[in-house]
C-alpha positions as CSV (number, residue, x, y, z in Angstrom):
1,X,-58.0,62.3,34.7
2,X,-55.4,63.5,37.2
3,X,-52.9,60.7,37.0
4,X,-49.4,60.9,38.4
5,X,-46.8,58.4,37.0
6,X,-44.0,57.4,39.4
7,X,-40.9,56.1,37.7
8,X,-37.9,54.2,38.9
9,X,-34.8,53.9,36.8
10,X,-36.6,55.6,34.0
11,X,-39.4,53.1,33.8
12,X,-43.0,53.7,35.0
13,X,-43.6,51.8,38.2
14,X,-46.8,53.2,39.7
15,X,-49.8,55.2,38.5
16,X,-51.4,57.3,41.2
17,X,-54.9,58.8,40.7
18,X,-57.6,60.2,43.0
19,X,-59.8,57.7,44.8
20,X,-63.0,58.7,43.1
21,X,-61.4,58.4,39.7
22,X,-60.1,54.9,40.7
23,X,-63.5,53.9,41.7
24,X,-65.0,55.1,38.5
25,X,-62.5,53.1,36.5
26,X,-63.4,50.0,38.5
27,X,-67.1,50.6,37.9
28,X,-66.5,51.0,34.2
29,X,-64.5,47.7,34.1
30,X,-67.3,46.0,36.0
31,X,-65.2,45.2,39.0
32,X,-66.1,45.4,42.7
33,X,-65.3,48.7,44.2
34,X,-63.3,48.3,47.4
35,X,-64.2,50.5,50.3
36,X,-61.8,51.8,53.0
37,X,-62.4,50.7,56.6
38,X,-63.5,53.7,58.7
39,X,-60.2,53.8,60.5
40,X,-58.3,54.1,57.2
41,X,-60.1,57.2,56.1
42,X,-59.7,59.1,59.4
43,X,-56.3,58.0,60.8
44,X,-53.0,58.6,58.9
45,X,-51.1,55.5,58.0
46,X,-48.4,54.4,60.4
47,X,-45.0,54.8,58.8
48,X,-43.5,51.5,57.8
49,X,-40.0,52.6,58.9
50,X,-38.5,55.2,61.0
51,X,-37.4,58.0,58.7
52,X,-38.0,60.9,61.2
53,X,-35.0,62.7,59.7
54,X,-37.2,63.3,56.7
55,X,-39.3,65.5,58.9
56,X,-37.0,68.3,57.8
57,X,-37.1,67.3,54.2
58,X,-36.7,70.9,52.9
59,X,-33.7,71.4,55.1
60,X,-32.1,68.1,54.0
61,X,-32.7,68.9,50.4
62,X,-31.3,72.5,50.7
63,X,-28.3,71.2,52.6
64,X,-27.5,68.9,49.6
65,X,-27.9,71.9,47.3
66,X,-30.7,70.2,45.4
67,X,-33.5,72.2,43.7
68,X,-37.0,70.9,44.5
69,X,-37.5,70.1,40.8
70,X,-34.3,68.0,40.7
71,X,-35.1,65.9,43.7
72,X,-38.7,65.5,42.7
73,X,-37.9,64.2,39.2
74,X,-35.1,62.0,40.5
75,X,-37.6,60.4,43.0
76,X,-40.3,60.2,40.3
77,X,-42.8,62.6,41.6
78,X,-43.9,66.1,40.6
79,X,-42.2,69.2,42.1
80,X,-45.6,70.4,43.4
81,X,-46.2,67.0,45.2
82,X,-42.8,67.3,46.8
83,X,-43.6,70.8,47.9
84,X,-46.8,69.4,49.5
85,X,-44.7,66.7,51.3
86,X,-42.2,69.3,52.5
87,X,-44.9,71.5,53.9
88,X,-46.6,68.6,55.7
89,X,-49.8,68.7,53.6
90,X,-49.2,65.2,52.2
91,X,-47.7,62.1,53.6
92,X,-45.8,60.1,51.0
93,X,-46.1,56.3,50.8
94,X,-43.3,54.0,51.8
95,X,-41.8,53.8,48.4
96,X,-41.5,57.5,48.0
97,X,-40.1,57.8,51.6
98,X,-37.5,55.2,50.8
99,X,-36.6,57.0,47.5
100,X,-36.3,60.4,49.3
101,X,-34.2,58.9,52.1
102,X,-31.9,57.2,49.5
103,X,-31.4,60.4,47.5
104,X,-30.8,62.5,50.6
105,X,-28.5,59.9,52.3
106,X,-30.8,59.3,55.3
107,X,-29.8,56.2,57.2
108,X,-32.4,53.4,57.4
109,X,-33.6,53.7,53.8
110,X,-33.1,50.0,53.1
111,X,-35.8,48.7,55.5
112,X,-37.5,45.6,54.2
113,X,-41.0,47.1,54.6
């Protein structure tokens, strides 16, 4: 299984795995397999808060003098996943966006969403 563990304050908080593996786990457990509505699979999720300054995530990280490995581990994600976020190939969820914003000192990180 391709599982990514996201930690906060040194404690595991989330486990992230590919959708097909998640569905296989549900099936093995005898539980109903949720399906995504058609709009969810084709449209990107709307950001829960305005963190447009994170659009230049690599620039912000480099301006702080942080290595990609350092920021990734601090936020609780892998350096390769952070690289995908920086290149725009992946969109992080709200928790990761908030963590990145907090670590990089971007205003608005404390949104209630």
